[in-house]
C-alpha positions in Angstrom: 145.9 11.7 71.5 144.2 12.7 68.2 140.4 12.7 68.4 138.8 12.5 65.0 135.4 14.2 65.4 133.7 16.6 63.0 133.3 20.3 64.0 130.0 20.5 65.8 128.6 22.5 68.7 127.6 19.4 70.7 128.7 15.8 70.7 126.7 12.9 72.1 128.3 10.6 74.6 128.4 7.7 72.1 130.4 9.8 69.6 132.8 10.9 72.3 133.3 7.4 73.6 134.0 6.1 70.1 136.5 8.9 69.4 138.4 8.1 72.6 138.0 4.3 72.1 136.5 3.8 75.5 133.1 2.7 76.9 130.4 5.3 77.6 130.4 4.1 81.2 134.0 5.3 81.6 133.0 8.8 80.3 130.1 8.9 82.8 132.5 7.7 85.6 135.1 10.4 84.8 132.3 12.9 84.8 131.5 11.9 88.4 135.2 11.9 89.4 136.4 15.1 87.8 134.5 18.3 88.5 136.1 19.9 85.4 133.7 17.8 83.2 130.3 19.3 83.0 128.5 18.3 79.9 125.1 19.8 79.2 122.0 17.6 79.5 119.0 17.9 77.3 115.4 17.3 78.5 115.8 13.6 78.1 118.9 13.6 80.2 121.3 12.8 77.4 124.8 14.3 77.8 125.9 16.8 75.2 129.7 17.5 75.2 131.1 20.8 74.0 134.6 21.4 72.5 135.8 22.5 75.9 134.5 19.3 77.4 136.5 17.4 74.8 139.7 19.3 75.6 139.2 18.4 79.3 138.5 14.7 78.4 141.7 14.7 76.3 143.6 15.9 79.3 142.1 13.4 81.6 142.7 10.6 79.1 146.3 11.7 78.7 146.9 11.6 82.4 145.1 8.4 83.3 145.5 6.2 80.2 148.7 7.4 78.6 150.7 8.6 81.6 149.3 6.0 84.1 148.2 8.4 86.8 145.7 7.2 89.3 142.4 9.2 89.5 143.6 11.0 92.7 147.0 11.7 91.1 145.4 13.1 88.0 143.1 15.3 90.1 146.1 16.6 92.1 148.1 17.2 88.9 145.3 19.2 87.4 144.9 21.2 90.6 148.6 22.1 90.9 148.7 23.9 87.6 145.4 23.8 85.7 146.2 26.5 83.1 149.7 25.1 82.5 148.4 21.6 82.1 145.8 22.6 79.6 148.2 24.8 77.6 150.9 22.1 77.5 148.5 19.5 76.5 147.0 21.7 73.9 150.4 22.4 72.4 151.2 18.7 72.3 147.8 18.0 70.7 148.4 20.7 68.1 151.9 19.3 67.3 150.3 15.8 66.9 147.8 17.2 64.4 150.5 18.9 62.4 152.5 15.7 62.4 149.5 13.8 61.1 148.9 16.4 58.4 152.5 16.2 57.3 152.3 12.4 57.1 149.2 12.7 55.0 150.9 15.1 52.7 154.0 12.8 52.4 151.8 9.8 51.6 149.9 11.8 49.0 153.1 12.9 47.3 154.5 9.4 47.2 
């Protein structure tokens, strides 16, 4: 999954939900279900997501939405090999970014 967000230190929940094409309530639900998600909160209680939070959300999205895991299944999969899952998912994400870049170059040359 390619998430199109500008490079920033923190992202608001609305930006994150829009990038993942899900409702903000699903992001909040996943925050309660997965301990790996720990966005910072400002004085008003607004969630602020870091780049690491986005990587974790990509992994959760991949397992639940793309692979069809249940929430329990996704939690178990992440516990079995947390570093390996993140590394593998990061490699796939990088390859998707490279593919998109190559497609853009091809379209520009045509």
